[in-house]
N, CA, C and O of each residue as an XYZ file, in Angstrom:
312
protein
N      46.955     57.638      3.593
C      47.645     56.381      3.546
C      47.566     55.816      2.129
O      46.484     55.707      1.552
N      48.727     55.460      1.576
C      48.770     54.894      0.238
C      48.531     53.393      0.301
O      49.172     52.690      1.083
N      47.623     52.909     -0.509
C      47.318     51.488     -0.534
C      48.122     50.816     -1.635
O      48.270     51.367     -2.726
N      48.634     49.645     -1.357
C      49.307     48.863     -2.379
C      48.246     48.195     -3.246
O      47.408     47.436     -2.759
N      48.301     48.490     -4.512
C      47.341     47.933     -5.450
C      47.897     46.606     -5.975
O      49.012     46.566     -6.495
N      47.142     45.546     -5.846
C      47.572     44.259     -6.354
C      46.540     43.758     -7.349
O      45.416     43.410     -6.986
N      46.939     43.730     -8.590
C      46.054     43.275     -9.649
C      46.320     41.799     -9.908
O      47.468     41.354     -9.899
N      45.261     41.051    -10.137
C      45.365     39.612    -10.324
C      44.423     39.218    -11.454
O      43.263     39.631    -11.467
N      44.910     38.427    -12.397
C      44.088     37.956    -13.511
C      43.432     36.641    -13.093
O      44.102     35.743    -12.584
N      42.123     36.531    -13.308
C      41.364     35.346    -12.927
C      40.679     34.755    -14.149
O      39.932     35.440    -14.849
N      40.940     33.476    -14.399
C      40.270     32.763    -15.486
C      39.370     31.703    -14.897
O      39.779     30.964    -14.001
N      38.140     31.620    -15.392
C      37.177     30.649    -14.879
C      36.640     29.827    -16.046
O      36.018     30.359    -16.965
N      36.892     28.523    -15.992
C      36.365     27.616    -17.013
C      34.979     27.157    -16.602
O      34.803     26.591    -15.524
N      34.015     27.395    -17.440
C      32.627     27.074    -17.090
C      32.188     25.699    -17.559
O      31.148     25.200    -17.128
N      32.982     25.068    -18.453
C      32.646     23.699    -18.837
C      33.246     22.760    -17.796
O      34.187     23.129    -17.094
N      32.711     21.566    -17.697
C      33.198     20.669    -16.649
C      33.163     19.226    -17.114
O      32.358     18.834    -17.959
N      34.066     18.451    -16.531
C      34.067     17.006    -16.742
C      34.046     16.286    -15.403
O      34.344     15.094    -15.316
N      33.684     17.042    -14.343
C      33.584     16.473    -13.012
C      34.849     16.611    -12.174
O      34.819     16.366    -10.968
N      35.954     16.998    -12.792
C      37.209     17.188    -12.064
C      37.307     18.625    -11.575
O      36.735     19.537    -12.171
N      38.040     18.817    -10.480
C      38.275     20.162     -9.954
C      39.707     20.535    -10.281
O      40.641     19.839     -9.884
N      39.884     21.643    -11.013
C      41.220     22.076    -11.412
C      41.461     23.493    -10.930
O      40.617     24.374    -11.088
N      42.628     23.693    -10.340
C      43.036     25.028     -9.891
C      44.515     25.191    -10.219
O      45.338     24.355     -9.844
N      44.843     26.254    -10.910
C      46.239     26.616    -11.163
C      46.430     28.013    -10.624
O      45.713     28.937    -11.008
N      47.407     28.175     -9.724
C      47.663     29.483     -9.140
C      49.103     29.891     -9.390
O      50.023     29.076     -9.319
N      49.274     31.161     -9.682
C      50.585     31.776     -9.838
C      50.538     33.116     -9.106
O      49.504     33.509     -8.566
N      51.645     33.788     -9.101
C      51.712     35.058     -8.385
C      50.700     36.079     -8.903
O      50.087     36.807     -8.121
N      50.528     36.128    -10.226
C      49.693     37.184    -10.801
C      48.441     36.684    -11.502
O      47.685     37.479    -12.061
N      48.210     35.359    -11.477
C      46.972     34.840    -12.075
C      46.529     33.555    -11.406
O      47.326     32.838    -10.800
N      45.228     33.278    -11.531
C      44.632     32.026    -11.066
C      43.687     31.522    -12.139
O      42.957     32.303    -12.749
N      43.698     30.223    -12.369
C      42.794     29.592    -13.316
C      41.980     28.575    -12.528
O      42.542     27.730    -11.830
N      40.665     28.654    -12.639
C      39.761     27.778    -11.891
C      38.832     27.045    -12.845
O      38.253     27.643    -13.752
N      38.700     25.756    -12.632
C      37.699     24.979    -13.348
C      38.033     24.671    -14.784
O      39.171     24.812    -15.232
N      37.009     24.246    -15.492
C      37.137     23.887    -16.894
C      37.528     22.434    -17.074
O      38.030     21.787    -16.155
N      37.291     21.939    -18.266
C      37.763     20.606    -18.616
C      39.284     20.661    -18.707
O      39.868     21.743    -18.640
N      39.920     19.525    -18.859
C      41.388     19.491    -18.963
C      41.854     20.388    -20.117
O      42.793     21.167    -19.958
N      41.199     20.278    -21.270
C      41.591     21.080    -22.439
C      41.384     22.576    -22.185
O      42.272     23.380    -22.469
N      40.239     22.944    -21.662
C      39.951     24.354    -21.389
C      40.939     24.922    -20.385
O      41.452     26.027    -20.566
N      41.203     24.174    -19.337
C      42.116     24.628    -18.285
C      43.522     24.847    -18.857
O      44.172     25.844    -18.544
N      43.983     23.922    -19.687
C      45.300     24.049    -20.304
C      45.376     25.272    -21.209
O      46.369     26.001    -21.187
N      44.337     25.501    -22.001
C      44.317     26.659    -22.903
C      44.333     27.963    -22.102
O      45.062     28.894    -22.444
N      43.532     28.029    -21.044
C      43.503     29.250    -20.226
C      44.845     29.487    -19.535
O      45.306     30.625    -19.447
N      45.467     28.425    -19.048
C      46.759     28.568    -18.386
C      47.822     29.039    -19.366
O      48.600     29.941    -19.055
N      47.859     28.439    -20.540
C      48.820     28.861    -21.564
C      48.579     30.314    -21.969
O      49.527     31.077    -22.155
N      47.328     30.687    -22.105
C      46.982     32.065    -22.453
C      47.485     33.038    -21.390
O      48.053     34.079    -21.720
N      47.281     32.705    -20.126
C      47.738     33.583    -19.045
C      49.253     33.723    -19.063
O      49.774     34.830    -18.935
N      49.958     32.619    -19.218
C      51.422     32.664    -19.247
C      51.917     33.524    -20.404
O      52.791     34.371    -20.221
N      51.361     33.307    -21.593
C      51.769     34.094    -22.767
C      51.402     35.565    -22.609
O      52.129     36.439    -23.082
N      50.292     35.845    -21.954
C      49.879     37.230    -21.717
C      50.917     37.948    -20.867
O      51.310     39.072    -21.181
N      51.358     37.307    -19.798
C      52.365     37.934    -18.937
C      53.723     38.030    -19.614
O      54.477     38.967    -19.349
N      54.050     37.077    -20.485
C      55.293     37.181    -21.259
C      55.237     38.396    -22.177
O      56.218     39.129    -22.303
N      54.087     38.613    -22.820
C      53.937     39.765    -23.720
C      53.993     41.075    -22.951
O      54.626     42.032    -23.397
N      53.344     41.123    -21.812
C      53.423     42.336    -20.988
C      54.875     42.631    -20.621
O      55.310     43.782    -20.662
N      55.617     41.595    -20.266
C      57.021     41.781    -19.901
C      57.825     42.320    -21.086
O      58.657     43.212    -20.918
N      57.575     41.776    -22.290
C      58.248     42.274    -23.503
C      57.984     43.761    -23.704
O      58.848     44.500    -24.176
N      56.784     44.185    -23.342
C      56.402     45.593    -23.502
C      56.858     46.450    -22.328
O      56.630     47.659    -22.307
N      57.504     45.815    -21.352
C      57.987     46.544    -20.177
C      56.874     46.996    -19.251
O      56.971     48.036    -18.599
N      55.804     46.191    -19.203
C      54.631     46.566    -18.409
C      54.267     45.485    -17.411
O      54.617     44.315    -17.567
N      53.566     45.908    -16.400
C      52.926     45.005    -15.448
C      51.438     45.007    -15.768
O      50.969     45.827    -16.557
N      50.707     44.100    -15.165
C      49.262     44.025    -15.387
C      48.587     45.359    -15.061
O      47.667     45.782    -15.761
N      49.045     46.018    -13.998
C      48.485     47.310    -13.589
C      48.671     48.407    -14.636
O      47.892     49.359    -14.689
N      49.711     48.270    -15.474
C      50.059     49.319    -16.428
C      49.251     49.263    -17.720
O      49.147     50.263    -18.429
N      48.686     48.114    -18.026
C      47.959     47.941    -19.288
C      46.513     48.396    -19.128
O      45.855     48.077    -18.138
N      46.030     49.143    -20.110
C      44.613     49.515    -20.042
C      43.773     48.333    -20.544
O      44.306     47.369    -21.093
N      42.495     48.421    -20.353
C      41.592     47.300    -20.647
C      41.672     46.876    -22.114
O      41.727     45.681    -22.405
N      41.679     47.826    -23.031
C      41.721     47.492    -24.456
C      43.033     46.798    -24.822
O      43.036     45.819    -25.567
N      44.143     47.310    -24.294
C      45.437     46.699    -24.578
C      45.488     45.280    -24.011
O      45.954     44.359    -24.681
N      45.017     45.107    -22.800
C      45.021     43.792    -22.175
C      44.137     42.814    -22.956
O      44.525     41.666    -23.171
N      42.972     43.258    -23.373
C      42.080     42.404    -24.162
C      42.756     41.974    -25.460
O      42.634     40.818    -25.867
N      43.466     42.891    -26.112
C      44.178     42.583    -27.352
C      45.287     41.561    -27.097
O      45.443     40.612    -27.865
N      46.048     41.747    -26.036
C      47.125     40.817    -25.699
C      46.561     39.432    -25.404
O      47.090     38.432    -25.889
N      45.496     39.365    -24.618
C      44.885     38.072    -24.290
C      44.383     37.381    -25.559
O      44.589     36.180    -25.739
N      43.734     38.132    -26.427
C      43.229     37.581    -27.675
C      44.373     36.997    -28.518
O      44.259     35.891    -29.045
N      45.461     37.741    -28.639
C      46.606     37.282    -29.435
C      47.367     36.147    -28.743
O      48.057     35.378    -29.412
N      47.254     36.030    -27.430
C      47.975     35.001    -26.669
C      47.211     33.689    -26.572
O      47.766     32.687    -26.122
N      45.953     33.677    -26.984
C      45.146     32.477    -26.900
C      45.539     31.506    -28.010
O      45.492     31.865    -29.186
N      45.928     30.272    -27.650
C      46.305     29.291    -28.672
C      45.140     28.985    -29.611
O      43.987     28.881    -29.190
N      45.465     28.849    -30.858
C      44.451     28.519    -31.875
C      44.591     27.056    -32.256
O      45.697     26.516    -32.298
N      43.483     26.434    -32.530
C      43.501     25.021    -32.941
C      43.745     24.914    -34.423
O      43.796     23.809    -34.962
């Protein structure tokens, strides 16, 4: 029996300001963090999936090193 593989990106913000934040999308979830951290992680996830799409790939298709590079380049800089 062939199993359907479903890959999901999970971001967890470990800093807190007492608020509970959850952002869910089809292929990623962002949990926790301060407002700023949560926004940065969400933007990073969105840009990561945009870059994967430009490369004609899904999350399942990218190897760990490639994904790490994309995430690093997709993270907004201050």
